[in-house]
C-alpha positions, -999 to +999 in steps of 0.1 A: +000+000+000+031+024+002+041+012-033+071-009-022+076-043-040+067-073-016+094-096-028+083-127-007+047-124-021+058-119-057+080-149-056+053-171-039+029-158-069+055-166-096+064-199-081+027-209-079+023-201-116+053-221-123+040-251-105+007-250-123+025-248-157+048-277-148+018-299-145+006-288-181+003-315-208+022-291-231+061-297-225+067-260-235+043-245-211+069-240-183+095-228-205+072-202-221+061-191-186+099-186-176+105-167-208+076-145-204+081-139-166+120-146-158+135-144-124+169-142-138+182-129-172+191-164-185+154-175-184+146-150-211+166-169-236+152-204-233+141-219-266+106-232-259+099-240-295+116-270-315+134-282-284+136-321-280+140-319-242+122-299-215+146-272-210+132-257-179+132-290-160+167-297-172+178-262-161+163-268-125+179-302-123+212-291-135+212-264-108+204-289-082+232-314-094+257-287-094+249-275-060+247-311-046+276-328-063+287-348-035+253-361-027+252-376-062+287-389-060+285-405-026+256-430-039+279-442-066+308-468-066+342-457-073+372-478-080+386-505-103+379-540-116+406-565-108+410-603-116+409-627-089+428-658-086+401-677-104+402-655-133+369-638-122+365-599-123+357-585-088+351-548-077+378-530-056+365-498-042+388-468-039+379-430-037+362-405-060+393-381-058+403-389-093+369-386-108+366-364-139+341-338-136+360-307-147+349-291-180+364-277-201+397-290-191+431-272-196+452-303-203+450-341-201+482-345-181+478-365-147+442-374-152+442-410-147+406-411-139+385-439-120+358-462-129+323-449-116+294-474-114+260-462-107+242-494-108+259-527-107+250-554-134+216-570-131+217-607-126+193-637-133+181-658-106+211-681-110+233-651-102+246-646-139+247-613-155+219-609-178+229-612-217+217-588-243+209-560-219+238-536-219+254-516-245+289-500-243+302-468-263+338-459-262+357-427-275+391-441-276+426-429-286+457-444-299+486-425-284+498-427-248+502-389-249+486-361-268+492-325-274+454-320-273+431-318-241+412-350-252+405-379-228+393-415-233+357-423-223+335-454-221+300-456-210+275-485-202+238-482-210+211-504-197+190-508-225+160-519-206+160-487-185+177-463-210+199-452-181+238-448-180+250-474-154+289-471-156+314-447-168+352-443-171+368-410-182+405-402-180+438-404-198+462-434-190+486-454-211+466-469-242+469-504-228+456-494-195+428-476-210+418-505-235+419-529-206+395-506-184+371-507-214+376-545-217+369-552-181+336-531-181+327-549-213+330-584-197+316-573-163+284-561-180+283-586-208+279-556-228+279-552-267+307-528-273+305-500-299+338-481-303+354-454-325+364-475-354+388-451-371+411-456-341+427-491-346+445-495-313+414-508-293+407-535-319+443-546-320+443-548-283+411-569-282+425-591-309+455-598-288+433-607-258+410-632-281+382-606-272+369-594-304+338-612-299+329-587-273+328-558-301+299-549-320+296-565-355+298-542-385+284-545-420 
């Protein structure tokens, strides 16, 4: 009544409108609301039309993940896969201190990375890892050292849930990197798709009699 802005009431009003729009069947409703009634400048530049994914929800989730990184990392497994005396792969937990989460990076020196598992492989009632469930994708490299800032990455996807369940990102010697991808490949019984123009990974798998793990090509 004195002409002063009631910030608390205004935010409650805006958030109530956004909550209503978030329940709309139109996936762009919330983005349009944020564009037309922004709280921060970046909301004015959301592209509500022609977007494949719900940008407003992704923006909110990214803010939550960024501000609570430890909460998410602590719920995952970090470590290495090692061969036991029976030739079976077992999980060896370490710390997440070498986990690669910095982007962009200035260089790829001293970035050994660590395997991160979000979900352990699902098994049948007989205790055997399910076949034809997991897919693996690898961005590989052929040189132990590089003048670029590139790292190697491999991901495991659960095709039943469409979720990433394991990842390794880092820069080690080529054979160490190839072996990490092979261990994950075997651990999840995954079908492995890799960057074929890089020949080192295939050669390594061939030497280990493991080319059967790689995806067939036409």
